[in-house]
All heavy atoms as atom14 arrays in JSON, in Angstrom:
{
  "sequence": "MGITADRIKDIGPKPQSFDIETATKENTNYRSVVWSGRYLQVTLMSIPIDGDIGL",
  "atom14_mask": [
    [1, 1, 1, 1, 1, 1, 1, 1, 0, 0, 0, 0, 0, 0],
    [1, 1, 1, 1, 0, 0, 0, 0, 0, 0, 0, 0, 0, 0],
    [1, 1, 1, 1, 1, 1, 1, 1, 0, 0, 0, 0, 0, 0],
    [1, 1, 1, 1, 1, 1, 1, 0, 0, 0, 0, 0, 0, 0],
    [1, 1, 1, 1, 1, 0, 0, 0, 0, 0, 0, 0, 0, 0],
    [1, 1, 1, 1, 1, 1, 1, 1, 0, 0, 0, 0, 0, 0],
    [1, 1, 1, 1, 1, 1, 1, 1, 1, 1, 1, 0, 0, 0],
    [1, 1, 1, 1, 1, 1, 1, 1, 0, 0, 0, 0, 0, 0],
    [1, 1, 1, 1, 1, 1, 1, 1, 1, 0, 0, 0, 0, 0],
    [1, 1, 1, 1, 1, 1, 1, 1, 0, 0, 0, 0, 0, 0],
    [1, 1, 1, 1, 1, 1, 1, 1, 0, 0, 0, 0, 0, 0],
    [1, 1, 1, 1, 0, 0, 0, 0, 0, 0, 0, 0, 0, 0],
    [1, 1, 1, 1, 1, 1, 1, 0, 0, 0, 0, 0, 0, 0],
    [1, 1, 1, 1, 1, 1, 1, 1, 1, 0, 0, 0, 0, 0],
    [1, 1, 1, 1, 1, 1, 1, 0, 0, 0, 0, 0, 0, 0],
    [1, 1, 1, 1, 1, 1, 1, 1, 1, 0, 0, 0, 0, 0],
    [1, 1, 1, 1, 1, 1, 0, 0, 0, 0, 0, 0, 0, 0],
    [1, 1, 1, 1, 1, 1, 1, 1, 1, 1, 1, 0, 0, 0],
    [1, 1, 1, 1, 1, 1, 1, 1, 0, 0, 0, 0, 0, 0],
    [1, 1, 1, 1, 1, 1, 1, 1, 0, 0, 0, 0, 0, 0],
    [1, 1, 1, 1, 1, 1, 1, 1, 1, 0, 0, 0, 0, 0],
    [1, 1, 1, 1, 1, 1, 1, 0, 0, 0, 0, 0, 0, 0],
    [1, 1, 1, 1, 1, 0, 0, 0, 0, 0, 0, 0, 0, 0],
    [1, 1, 1, 1, 1, 1, 1, 0, 0, 0, 0, 0, 0, 0],
    [1, 1, 1, 1, 1, 1, 1, 1, 1, 0, 0, 0, 0, 0],
    [1, 1, 1, 1, 1, 1, 1, 1, 1, 0, 0, 0, 0, 0],
    [1, 1, 1, 1, 1, 1, 1, 1, 0, 0, 0, 0, 0, 0],
    [1, 1, 1, 1, 1, 1, 1, 0, 0, 0, 0, 0, 0, 0],
    [1, 1, 1, 1, 1, 1, 1, 1, 0, 0, 0, 0, 0, 0],
    [1, 1, 1, 1, 1, 1, 1, 1, 1, 1, 1, 1, 0, 0],
    [1, 1, 1, 1, 1, 1, 1, 1, 1, 1, 1, 0, 0, 0],
    [1, 1, 1, 1, 1, 1, 0, 0, 0, 0, 0, 0, 0, 0],
    [1, 1, 1, 1, 1, 1, 1, 0, 0, 0, 0, 0, 0, 0],
    [1, 1, 1, 1, 1, 1, 1, 0, 0, 0, 0, 0, 0, 0],
    [1, 1, 1, 1, 1, 1, 1, 1, 1, 1, 1, 1, 1, 1],
    [1, 1, 1, 1, 1, 1, 0, 0, 0, 0, 0, 0, 0, 0],
    [1, 1, 1, 1, 0, 0, 0, 0, 0, 0, 0, 0, 0, 0],
    [1, 1, 1, 1, 1, 1, 1, 1, 1, 1, 1, 0, 0, 0],
    [1, 1, 1, 1, 1, 1, 1, 1, 1, 1, 1, 1, 0, 0],
    [1, 1, 1, 1, 1, 1, 1, 1, 0, 0, 0, 0, 0, 0],
    [1, 1, 1, 1, 1, 1, 1, 1, 1, 0, 0, 0, 0, 0],
    [1, 1, 1, 1, 1, 1, 1, 0, 0, 0, 0, 0, 0, 0],
    [1, 1, 1, 1, 1, 1, 1, 0, 0, 0, 0, 0, 0, 0],
    [1, 1, 1, 1, 1, 1, 1, 1, 0, 0, 0, 0, 0, 0],
    [1, 1, 1, 1, 1, 1, 1, 1, 0, 0, 0, 0, 0, 0],
    [1, 1, 1, 1, 1, 1, 0, 0, 0, 0, 0, 0, 0, 0],
    [1, 1, 1, 1, 1, 1, 1, 1, 0, 0, 0, 0, 0, 0],
    [1, 1, 1, 1, 1, 1, 1, 0, 0, 0, 0, 0, 0, 0],
    [1, 1, 1, 1, 1, 1, 1, 1, 0, 0, 0, 0, 0, 0],
    [1, 1, 1, 1, 1, 1, 1, 1, 0, 0, 0, 0, 0, 0],
    [1, 1, 1, 1, 0, 0, 0, 0, 0, 0, 0, 0, 0, 0],
    [1, 1, 1, 1, 1, 1, 1, 1, 0, 0, 0, 0, 0, 0],
    [1, 1, 1, 1, 1, 1, 1, 1, 0, 0, 0, 0, 0, 0],
    [1, 1, 1, 1, 0, 0, 0, 0, 0, 0, 0, 0, 0, 0],
    [1, 1, 1, 1, 1, 1, 1, 1, 0, 0, 0, 0, 0, 0]
  ],
  "atom14_positions": [
    [[23.8, 7.92, 20.83], [22.37, 7.7, 20.95], [21.99, 6.51, 20.08], [22.57, 6.29, 19.03], [21.65, 8.96, 20.51], [20.22, 9.02, 20.95], [19.53, 10.65, 20.62], [19.09, 11.1, 22.26], [0.0, 0.0, 0.0], [0.0, 0.0, 0.0], [0.0, 0.0, 0.0], [0.0, 0.0, 0.0], [0.0, 0.0, 0.0], [0.0, 0.0, 0.0]],
    [[21.0, 5.73, 20.49], [20.58, 4.52, 19.79], [19.86, 4.82, 18.49], [19.73, 5.97, 18.08], [0.0, 0.0, 0.0], [0.0, 0.0, 0.0], [0.0, 0.0, 0.0], [0.0, 0.0, 0.0], [0.0, 0.0, 0.0], [0.0, 0.0, 0.0], [0.0, 0.0, 0.0], [0.0, 0.0, 0.0], [0.0, 0.0, 0.0], [0.0, 0.0, 0.0]],
    [[19.4, 3.79, 17.83], [18.68, 3.99, 16.59], [17.36, 4.68, 16.86], [16.88, 4.72, 17.99], [18.46, 2.65, 15.85], [17.59, 1.71, 16.66], [19.77, 2.02, 15.46], [17.18, 0.47, 15.93], [0.0, 0.0, 0.0], [0.0, 0.0, 0.0], [0.0, 0.0, 0.0], [0.0, 0.0, 0.0], [0.0, 0.0, 0.0], [0.0, 0.0, 0.0]],
    [[16.76, 5.23, 15.82], [15.53, 6.01, 15.96], [14.43, 5.23, 16.66], [13.76, 5.74, 17.55], [15.04, 6.48, 14.58], [16.09, 7.21, 13.96], [13.82, 7.37, 14.71], [0.0, 0.0, 0.0], [0.0, 0.0, 0.0], [0.0, 0.0, 0.0], [0.0, 0.0, 0.0], [0.0, 0.0, 0.0], [0.0, 0.0, 0.0], [0.0, 0.0, 0.0]],
    [[14.21, 3.97, 16.28], [13.13, 3.18, 16.87], [13.3, 3.04, 18.38], [12.33, 2.94, 19.11], [13.05, 1.81, 16.21], [0.0, 0.0, 0.0], [0.0, 0.0, 0.0], [0.0, 0.0, 0.0], [0.0, 0.0, 0.0], [0.0, 0.0, 0.0], [0.0, 0.0, 0.0], [0.0, 0.0, 0.0], [0.0, 0.0, 0.0], [0.0, 0.0, 0.0]],
    [[14.54, 3.02, 18.88], [14.78, 2.92, 20.31], [14.49, 4.22, 21.04], [14.28, 4.22, 22.24], [16.23, 2.5, 20.59], [16.51, 1.07, 20.17], [15.55, 0.28, 20.09], [17.68, 0.77, 19.9], [0.0, 0.0, 0.0], [0.0, 0.0, 0.0], [0.0, 0.0, 0.0], [0.0, 0.0, 0.0], [0.0, 0.0, 0.0], [0.0, 0.0, 0.0]],
    [[14.5, 5.33, 20.32], [14.29, 6.64, 20.95], [12.82, 7.04, 20.98], [12.44, 7.97, 21.65], [15.09, 7.71, 20.21], [16.58, 7.52, 20.34], [17.33, 8.71, 19.81], [16.94, 9.11, 18.48], [17.67, 8.92, 17.38], [18.81, 8.32, 17.45], [17.23, 9.32, 16.21], [0.0, 0.0, 0.0], [0.0, 0.0, 0.0], [0.0, 0.0, 0.0]],
    [[11.98, 6.33, 20.22], [10.56, 6.65, 20.17], [9.88, 6.05, 21.38], [10.05, 4.88, 21.68], [9.93, 6.11, 18.88], [10.6, 6.74, 17.67], [8.44, 6.36, 18.86], [10.26, 6.08, 16.35], [0.0, 0.0, 0.0], [0.0, 0.0, 0.0], [0.0, 0.0, 0.0], [0.0, 0.0, 0.0], [0.0, 0.0, 0.0], [0.0, 0.0, 0.0]],
    [[9.11, 6.87, 22.1], [8.44, 6.39, 23.3], [6.94, 6.34, 23.06], [6.38, 7.21, 22.41], [8.73, 7.33, 24.47], [10.19, 7.34, 24.87], [10.42, 8.28, 26.02], [11.9, 8.31, 26.36], [12.2, 9.27, 27.4], [0.0, 0.0, 0.0], [0.0, 0.0, 0.0], [0.0, 0.0, 0.0], [0.0, 0.0, 0.0], [0.0, 0.0, 0.0]],
    [[6.3, 5.33, 23.59], [4.85, 5.23, 23.53], [4.28, 6.16, 24.58], [4.44, 5.92, 25.77], [4.43, 3.77, 23.79], [2.94, 3.59, 23.7], [2.21, 4.58, 23.46], [2.48, 2.46, 23.88], [0.0, 0.0, 0.0], [0.0, 0.0, 0.0], [0.0, 0.0, 0.0], [0.0, 0.0, 0.0], [0.0, 0.0, 0.0], [0.0, 0.0, 0.0]],
    [[3.65, 7.22, 24.13], [3.11, 8.21, 25.08], [1.59, 8.29, 24.99], [0.99, 9.3, 25.32], [3.74, 9.6, 24.86], [3.59, 10.05, 23.41], [5.2, 9.59, 25.28], [4.06, 11.45, 23.14], [0.0, 0.0, 0.0], [0.0, 0.0, 0.0], [0.0, 0.0, 0.0], [0.0, 0.0, 0.0], [0.0, 0.0, 0.0], [0.0, 0.0, 0.0]],
    [[0.97, 7.22, 24.5], [-0.48, 7.17, 24.44], [-1.08, 8.2, 23.51], [-0.57, 8.4, 22.41], [0.0, 0.0, 0.0], [0.0, 0.0, 0.0], [0.0, 0.0, 0.0], [0.0, 0.0, 0.0], [0.0, 0.0, 0.0], [0.0, 0.0, 0.0], [0.0, 0.0, 0.0], [0.0, 0.0, 0.0], [0.0, 0.0, 0.0], [0.0, 0.0, 0.0]],
    [[-2.14, 8.88, 23.93], [-2.84, 9.78, 23.04], [-2.17, 11.14, 22.82], [-2.67, 11.95, 22.07], [-4.19, 9.96, 23.73], [-3.89, 9.78, 25.16], [-2.78, 8.74, 25.21], [0.0, 0.0, 0.0], [0.0, 0.0, 0.0], [0.0, 0.0, 0.0], [0.0, 0.0, 0.0], [0.0, 0.0, 0.0], [0.0, 0.0, 0.0], [0.0, 0.0, 0.0]],
    [[-1.06, 11.4, 23.46], [-0.38, 12.68, 23.28], [0.22, 12.77, 21.88], [0.71, 11.79, 21.36], [0.72, 12.86, 24.33], [0.21, 12.92, 25.75], [1.36, 13.07, 26.69], [0.9, 13.03, 28.13], [2.02, 13.11, 29.06], [0.0, 0.0, 0.0], [0.0, 0.0, 0.0], [0.0, 0.0, 0.0], [0.0, 0.0, 0.0], [0.0, 0.0, 0.0]],
    [[0.23, 13.97, 21.28], [0.83, 14.13, 19.95], [2.31, 13.79, 19.97], [3.0, 14.0, 20.96], [0.63, 15.61, 19.63], [-0.39, 16.09, 20.58], [-0.33, 15.21, 21.79], [0.0, 0.0, 0.0], [0.0, 0.0, 0.0], [0.0, 0.0, 0.0], [0.0, 0.0, 0.0], [0.0, 0.0, 0.0], [0.0, 0.0, 0.0], [0.0, 0.0, 0.0]],
    [[2.79, 13.26, 18.86], [4.2, 12.88, 18.76], [4.65, 13.1, 17.32], [3.89, 12.87, 16.39], [4.37, 11.42, 19.15], [5.78, 10.94, 19.1], [5.9, 9.56, 19.69], [5.25, 9.25, 20.67], [6.71, 8.73, 19.1], [0.0, 0.0, 0.0], [0.0, 0.0, 0.0], [0.0, 0.0, 0.0], [0.0, 0.0, 0.0], [0.0, 0.0, 0.0]],
    [[5.89, 13.5, 17.15], [6.42, 13.72, 15.82], [7.75, 13.02, 15.68], [8.61, 13.12, 16.55], [6.6, 15.22, 15.59], [7.2, 15.46, 14.35], [0.0, 0.0, 0.0], [0.0, 0.0, 0.0], [0.0, 0.0, 0.0], [0.0, 0.0, 0.0], [0.0, 0.0, 0.0], [0.0, 0.0, 0.0], [0.0, 0.0, 0.0], [0.0, 0.0, 0.0]],
    [[7.92, 12.24, 14.59], [9.18, 11.6, 14.28], [9.19, 11.27, 12.8], [8.15, 11.26, 12.14], [9.41, 10.35, 15.14], [8.39, 9.25, 14.93], [8.61, 8.25, 14.01], [7.22, 9.23, 15.67], [7.67, 7.24, 13.82], [6.28, 8.23, 15.49], [6.51, 7.24, 14.56], [0.0, 0.0, 0.0], [0.0, 0.0, 0.0], [0.0, 0.0, 0.0]],
    [[10.35, 11.02, 12.25], [10.5, 10.68, 10.85], [10.22, 9.18, 10.68], [11.08, 8.35, 10.95], [11.92, 11.02, 10.38], [12.15, 10.77, 8.9], [11.3, 10.11, 8.27], [13.17, 11.25, 8.38], [0.0, 0.0, 0.0], [0.0, 0.0, 0.0], [0.0, 0.0, 0.0], [0.0, 0.0, 0.0], [0.0, 0.0, 0.0], [0.0, 0.0, 0.0]],
    [[9.01, 8.85, 10.25], [8.6, 7.45, 10.18], [9.4, 6.67, 9.14], [9.67, 5.49, 9.32], [7.08, 7.33, 9.95], [6.62, 5.9, 10.23], [6.7, 7.76, 8.55], [5.14, 5.74, 10.37], [0.0, 0.0, 0.0], [0.0, 0.0, 0.0], [0.0, 0.0, 0.0], [0.0, 0.0, 0.0], [0.0, 0.0, 0.0], [0.0, 0.0, 0.0]],
    [[9.82, 7.33, 8.06], [10.61, 6.62, 7.04], [11.97, 6.2, 7.6], [12.39, 5.05, 7.44], [10.81, 7.49, 5.81], [11.57, 6.79, 4.71], [11.7, 7.61, 3.44], [11.19, 8.74, 3.39], [12.34, 7.1, 2.51], [0.0, 0.0, 0.0], [0.0, 0.0, 0.0], [0.0, 0.0, 0.0], [0.0, 0.0, 0.0], [0.0, 0.0, 0.0]],
    [[12.64, 7.11, 8.3], [13.94, 6.79, 8.9], [13.78, 5.73, 9.98], [14.55, 4.78, 10.05], [14.59, 8.05, 9.49], [14.77, 9.0, 8.43], [15.93, 7.74, 10.12], [0.0, 0.0, 0.0], [0.0, 0.0, 0.0], [0.0, 0.0, 0.0], [0.0, 0.0, 0.0], [0.0, 0.0, 0.0], [0.0, 0.0, 0.0], [0.0, 0.0, 0.0]],
    [[12.76, 5.88, 10.82], [12.53, 4.91, 11.89], [12.27, 3.52, 11.32], [12.77, 2.52, 11.84], [11.35, 5.35, 12.76], [0.0, 0.0, 0.0], [0.0, 0.0, 0.0], [0.0, 0.0, 0.0], [0.0, 0.0, 0.0], [0.0, 0.0, 0.0], [0.0, 0.0, 0.0], [0.0, 0.0, 0.0], [0.0, 0.0, 0.0], [0.0, 0.0, 0.0]],
    [[11.53, 3.46, 10.22], [11.22, 2.18, 9.59], [12.48, 1.53, 9.02], [12.72, 0.34, 9.19], [10.17, 2.37, 8.48], [8.99, 2.93, 9.05], [9.82, 1.05, 7.81], [0.0, 0.0, 0.0], [0.0, 0.0, 0.0], [0.0, 0.0, 0.0], [0.0, 0.0, 0.0], [0.0, 0.0, 0.0], [0.0, 0.0, 0.0], [0.0, 0.0, 0.0]],
    [[13.3, 2.32, 8.35], [14.53, 1.79, 7.74], [15.53, 1.33, 8.8], [16.27, 0.38, 8.58], [15.17, 2.84, 6.84], [14.38, 3.06, 5.57], [15.02, 4.13, 4.72], [14.25, 4.36, 3.44], [14.86, 5.42, 2.62], [0.0, 0.0, 0.0], [0.0, 0.0, 0.0], [0.0, 0.0, 0.0], [0.0, 0.0, 0.0], [0.0, 0.0, 0.0]],
    [[15.55, 2.0, 9.96], [16.49, 1.65, 11.02], [15.99, 0.55, 11.94], [16.75, 0.0, 12.73], [16.83, 2.89, 11.85], [17.64, 3.93, 11.1], [17.94, 5.14, 11.94], [17.45, 5.24, 13.09], [18.68, 6.01, 11.46], [0.0, 0.0, 0.0], [0.0, 0.0, 0.0], [0.0, 0.0, 0.0], [0.0, 0.0, 0.0], [0.0, 0.0, 0.0]],
    [[14.71, 0.21, 11.85], [14.13, -0.8, 12.74], [14.68, -2.18, 12.43], [14.62, -2.66, 11.31], [12.6, -0.81, 12.58], [11.95, -1.85, 13.46], [12.27, -1.95, 14.63], [11.04, -2.62, 12.9], [0.0, 0.0, 0.0], [0.0, 0.0, 0.0], [0.0, 0.0, 0.0], [0.0, 0.0, 0.0], [0.0, 0.0, 0.0], [0.0, 0.0, 0.0]],
    [[15.24, -2.83, 13.43], [15.75, -4.2, 13.27], [14.93, -5.2, 14.07], [15.18, -6.39, 14.02], [17.22, -4.29, 13.71], [17.33, -3.86, 15.06], [18.12, -3.44, 12.82], [0.0, 0.0, 0.0], [0.0, 0.0, 0.0], [0.0, 0.0, 0.0], [0.0, 0.0, 0.0], [0.0, 0.0, 0.0], [0.0, 0.0, 0.0], [0.0, 0.0, 0.0]],
    [[13.96, -4.71, 14.82], [13.1, -5.58, 15.62], [11.99, -6.16, 14.75], [11.52, -5.51, 13.82], [12.48, -4.81, 16.78], [13.53, -4.28, 17.71], [14.46, -4.97, 18.09], [13.41, -3.01, 18.06], [0.0, 0.0, 0.0], [0.0, 0.0, 0.0], [0.0, 0.0, 0.0], [0.0, 0.0, 0.0], [0.0, 0.0, 0.0], [0.0, 0.0, 0.0]],
    [[11.54, -7.35, 15.07], [10.43, -7.94, 14.34], [9.21, -7.03, 14.41], [8.55, -6.75, 13.42], [10.1, -9.33, 14.9], [8.86, -9.94, 14.29], [8.9, -10.43, 12.99], [7.67, -10.0, 14.98], [7.77, -10.97, 12.4], [6.53, -10.54, 14.41], [6.59, -11.02, 13.11], [5.46, -11.54, 12.53], [0.0, 0.0, 0.0], [0.0, 0.0, 0.0]],
    [[8.94, -6.52, 15.6], [7.77, -5.66, 15.79], [8.09, -4.61, 16.85], [8.52, -4.94, 17.95], [6.58, -6.49, 16.24], [5.33, -5.71, 16.49], [4.17, -6.67, 16.81], [3.02, -5.94, 17.23], [2.64, -5.8, 18.49], [3.35, -6.37, 19.44], [1.58, -5.11, 18.8], [0.0, 0.0, 0.0], [0.0, 0.0, 0.0], [0.0, 0.0, 0.0]],
    [[7.87, -3.35, 16.52], [8.06, -2.25, 17.47], [6.85, -1.34, 17.44], [6.52, -0.78, 16.4], [9.29, -1.41, 17.1], [10.46, -2.16, 17.16], [0.0, 0.0, 0.0], [0.0, 0.0, 0.0], [0.0, 0.0, 0.0], [0.0, 0.0, 0.0], [0.0, 0.0, 0.0], [0.0, 0.0, 0.0], [0.0, 0.0, 0.0], [0.0, 0.0, 0.0]],
    [[6.16, -1.21, 18.55], [5.03, -0.3, 18.64], [5.6, 1.09, 18.9], [6.32, 1.3, 19.86], [4.07, -0.71, 19.78], [2.95, 0.32, 19.92], [3.5, -2.09, 19.52], [0.0, 0.0, 0.0], [0.0, 0.0, 0.0], [0.0, 0.0, 0.0], [0.0, 0.0, 0.0], [0.0, 0.0, 0.0], [0.0, 0.0, 0.0], [0.0, 0.0, 0.0]],
    [[5.29, 2.02, 18.0], [5.84, 3.37, 18.16], [4.8, 4.36, 18.67], [5.15, 5.44, 19.13], [6.47, 3.9, 16.85], [7.7, 3.09, 16.51], [5.5, 3.9, 15.7], [0.0, 0.0, 0.0], [0.0, 0.0, 0.0], [0.0, 0.0, 0.0], [0.0, 0.0, 0.0], [0.0, 0.0, 0.0], [0.0, 0.0, 0.0], [0.0, 0.0, 0.0]],
    [[3.52, 4.0, 18.58], [2.48, 4.86, 19.12], [1.21, 4.06, 19.3], [0.87, 3.22, 18.47], [2.21, 6.04, 18.18], [1.21, 7.0, 18.71], [1.46, 8.02, 19.59], [-0.19, 7.03, 18.44], [0.29, 8.68, 19.87], [-0.74, 8.09, 19.17], [-1.03, 6.25, 17.66], [-2.08, 8.41, 19.14], [-2.38, 6.57, 17.63], [-2.88, 7.63, 18.36]],
    [[0.52, 4.29, 20.39], [-0.78, 3.66, 20.64], [-1.78, 4.71, 21.06], [-1.5, 5.53, 21.94], [-0.69, 2.61, 21.75], [0.01, 1.49, 21.31], [0.0, 0.0, 0.0], [0.0, 0.0, 0.0], [0.0, 0.0, 0.0], [0.0, 0.0, 0.0], [0.0, 0.0, 0.0], [0.0, 0.0, 0.0], [0.0, 0.0, 0.0], [0.0, 0.0, 0.0]],
    [[-2.92, 4.68, 20.43], [-4.02, 5.56, 20.8], [-5.2, 4.72, 21.22], [-5.08, 3.51, 21.43], [0.0, 0.0, 0.0], [0.0, 0.0, 0.0], [0.0, 0.0, 0.0], [0.0, 0.0, 0.0], [0.0, 0.0, 0.0], [0.0, 0.0, 0.0], [0.0, 0.0, 0.0], [0.0, 0.0, 0.0], [0.0, 0.0, 0.0], [0.0, 0.0, 0.0]],
    [[-6.34, 5.34, 21.32], [-7.53, 4.62, 21.76], [-8.0, 3.59, 20.74], [-8.4, 2.48, 21.09], [-8.65, 5.61, 22.06], [-9.85, 4.98, 22.67], [-10.83, 6.01, 23.14], [-11.94, 5.34, 23.8], [-12.94, 5.96, 24.36], [-12.96, 7.27, 24.38], [-13.9, 5.28, 24.93], [0.0, 0.0, 0.0], [0.0, 0.0, 0.0], [0.0, 0.0, 0.0]],
    [[-7.97, 3.97, 19.45], [-8.46, 3.06, 18.41], [-7.43, 2.79, 17.31], [-7.77, 2.19, 16.3], [-9.71, 3.65, 17.74], [-10.84, 3.86, 18.71], [-11.2, 5.14, 19.1], [-11.54, 2.78, 19.24], [-12.24, 5.35, 19.99], [-12.57, 2.98, 20.13], [-12.93, 4.27, 20.5], [-13.95, 4.45, 21.38], [0.0, 0.0, 0.0], [0.0, 0.0, 0.0]],
    [[-6.21, 3.24, 17.49], [-5.21, 3.12, 16.44], [-3.84, 2.84, 17.05], [-3.53, 3.34, 18.14], [-5.15, 4.44, 15.65], [-4.11, 4.56, 14.55], [-4.49, 3.66, 13.38], [-4.01, 6.0, 14.08], [0.0, 0.0, 0.0], [0.0, 0.0, 0.0], [0.0, 0.0, 0.0], [0.0, 0.0, 0.0], [0.0, 0.0, 0.0], [0.0, 0.0, 0.0]],
    [[-3.04, 2.05, 16.37], [-1.69, 1.77, 16.82], [-0.77, 1.81, 15.6], [-1.09, 1.27, 14.55], [-1.62, 0.39, 17.48], [-0.26, 0.06, 18.07], [-0.27, -1.29, 18.76], [-0.37, -2.31, 18.1], [-0.18, -1.28, 20.07], [0.0, 0.0, 0.0], [0.0, 0.0, 0.0], [0.0, 0.0, 0.0], [0.0, 0.0, 0.0], [0.0, 0.0, 0.0]],
    [[0.4, 2.46, 15.74], [1.4, 2.48, 14.69], [2.5, 1.52, 15.1], [3.07, 1.64, 16.19], [1.98, 3.9, 14.48], [3.08, 3.88, 13.42], [0.88, 4.88, 14.09], [0.0, 0.0, 0.0], [0.0, 0.0, 0.0], [0.0, 0.0, 0.0], [0.0, 0.0, 0.0], [0.0, 0.0, 0.0], [0.0, 0.0, 0.0], [0.0, 0.0, 0.0]],
    [[2.77, 0.55, 14.24], [3.75, -0.49, 14.53], [4.73, -0.59, 13.38], [4.34, -0.63, 12.22], [3.04, -1.85, 14.7], [2.06, -1.73, 15.72], [4.01, -2.93, 15.09], [0.0, 0.0, 0.0], [0.0, 0.0, 0.0], [0.0, 0.0, 0.0], [0.0, 0.0, 0.0], [0.0, 0.0, 0.0], [0.0, 0.0, 0.0], [0.0, 0.0, 0.0]],
    [[6.02, -0.62, 13.7], [7.06, -0.85, 12.69], [7.4, -2.33, 12.74], [7.56, -2.9, 13.8], [8.31, -0.03, 13.0], [8.14, 1.48, 13.13], [9.48, 2.12, 13.45], [7.56, 2.06, 11.86], [0.0, 0.0, 0.0], [0.0, 0.0, 0.0], [0.0, 0.0, 0.0], [0.0, 0.0, 0.0], [0.0, 0.0, 0.0], [0.0, 0.0, 0.0]],
    [[7.53, -2.94, 11.56], [7.87, -4.36, 11.52], [9.04, -4.58, 10.56], [9.16, -3.9, 9.55], [6.68, -5.2, 11.07], [5.53, -5.14, 12.05], [4.2, -6.26, 11.65], [4.9, -7.8, 12.25], [0.0, 0.0, 0.0], [0.0, 0.0, 0.0], [0.0, 0.0, 0.0], [0.0, 0.0, 0.0], [0.0, 0.0, 0.0], [0.0, 0.0, 0.0]],
    [[9.9, -5.51, 10.9], [11.01, -5.89, 10.06], [10.8, -7.35, 9.69], [11.07, -8.25, 10.47], [12.34, -5.71, 10.81], [13.42, -6.05, 9.99], [0.0, 0.0, 0.0], [0.0, 0.0, 0.0], [0.0, 0.0, 0.0], [0.0, 0.0, 0.0], [0.0, 0.0, 0.0], [0.0, 0.0, 0.0], [0.0, 0.0, 0.0], [0.0, 0.0, 0.0]],
    [[10.28, -7.56, 8.47], [9.94, -8.91, 8.02], [10.91, -9.3, 6.91], [11.06, -8.57, 5.93], [8.49, -8.96, 7.5], [7.54, -8.47, 8.59], [8.12, -10.35, 7.02], [6.15, -8.2, 8.11], [0.0, 0.0, 0.0], [0.0, 0.0, 0.0], [0.0, 0.0, 0.0], [0.0, 0.0, 0.0], [0.0, 0.0, 0.0], [0.0, 0.0, 0.0]],
    [[11.59, -10.43, 7.05], [12.53, -10.85, 6.01], [11.85, -11.09, 4.67], [10.65, -11.38, 4.61], [13.11, -12.17, 6.54], [12.6, -12.34, 7.91], [11.49, -11.38, 8.13], [0.0, 0.0, 0.0], [0.0, 0.0, 0.0], [0.0, 0.0, 0.0], [0.0, 0.0, 0.0], [0.0, 0.0, 0.0], [0.0, 0.0, 0.0], [0.0, 0.0, 0.0]],
    [[12.61, -10.98, 3.58], [12.08, -11.27, 2.26], [11.53, -12.7, 2.27], [12.14, -13.61, 2.81], [13.18, -11.13, 1.19], [13.64, -9.67, 1.14], [12.72, -11.6, -0.17], [14.83, -9.42, 0.28], [0.0, 0.0, 0.0], [0.0, 0.0, 0.0], [0.0, 0.0, 0.0], [0.0, 0.0, 0.0], [0.0, 0.0, 0.0], [0.0, 0.0, 0.0]],
    [[10.37, -12.86, 1.66], [9.63, -14.14, 1.63], [9.14, -14.58, 3.0], [8.69, -15.7, 3.18], [10.47, -15.28, 1.01], [10.71, -15.05, -0.49], [9.83, -14.45, -1.14], [11.77, -15.49, -0.97], [0.0, 0.0, 0.0], [0.0, 0.0, 0.0], [0.0, 0.0, 0.0], [0.0, 0.0, 0.0], [0.0, 0.0, 0.0], [0.0, 0.0, 0.0]],
    [[9.24, -13.7, 4.01], [8.72, -14.01, 5.34], [7.27, -13.61, 5.43], [6.72, -13.0, 4.52], [0.0, 0.0, 0.0], [0.0, 0.0, 0.0], [0.0, 0.0, 0.0], [0.0, 0.0, 0.0], [0.0, 0.0, 0.0], [0.0, 0.0, 0.0], [0.0, 0.0, 0.0], [0.0, 0.0, 0.0], [0.0, 0.0, 0.0], [0.0, 0.0, 0.0]],
    [[6.61, -13.98, 6.5], [5.23, -13.57, 6.72], [5.03, -13.35, 8.21], [5.85, -13.71, 9.03], [4.23, -14.58, 6.17], [4.29, -15.92, 6.86], [4.03, -15.97, 8.07], [4.58, -16.93, 6.19], [0.0, 0.0, 0.0], [0.0, 0.0, 0.0], [0.0, 0.0, 0.0], [0.0, 0.0, 0.0], [0.0, 0.0, 0.0], [0.0, 0.0, 0.0]],
    [[3.91, -12.73, 8.54], [3.64, -12.42, 9.94], [2.8, -13.48, 10.62], [2.51, -13.38, 11.79], [2.97, -11.04, 10.1], [1.63, -10.98, 9.36], [3.89, -9.95, 9.61], [0.8, -9.75, 9.64], [0.0, 0.0, 0.0], [0.0, 0.0, 0.0], [0.0, 0.0, 0.0], [0.0, 0.0, 0.0], [0.0, 0.0, 0.0], [0.0, 0.0, 0.0]],
    [[2.4, -14.49, 9.88], [1.59, -15.55, 10.48], [0.15, -15.13, 10.61], [-0.27, -14.11, 10.09], [0.0, 0.0, 0.0], [0.0, 0.0, 0.0], [0.0, 0.0, 0.0], [0.0, 0.0, 0.0], [0.0, 0.0, 0.0], [0.0, 0.0, 0.0], [0.0, 0.0, 0.0], [0.0, 0.0, 0.0], [0.0, 0.0, 0.0], [0.0, 0.0, 0.0]],
    [[-0.62, -15.92, 11.32], [-2.04, -15.63, 11.48], [-2.29, -14.52, 12.43], [-1.89, -14.34, 13.45], [-2.8, -16.89, 11.92], [-2.81, -17.99, 10.88], [-3.5, -19.24, 11.45], [-3.58, -17.54, 9.65], [0.0, 0.0, 0.0], [0.0, 0.0, 0.0], [0.0, 0.0, 0.0], [0.0, 0.0, 0.0], [0.0, 0.0, 0.0], [0.0, 0.0, 0.0]]
  ]
}
């Protein structure tokens, strides 16, 4: 099975449970949306040391 971030599915407003600390540590993508709701979005980011996300 792939890393945790690859197993998390965006299911919109439905409840979802996952270990966010493990998913964050295993995330190798610059940006991964792990959940989207009507007014809120949870995104994991992998930013190199001294890097920035830009404007």
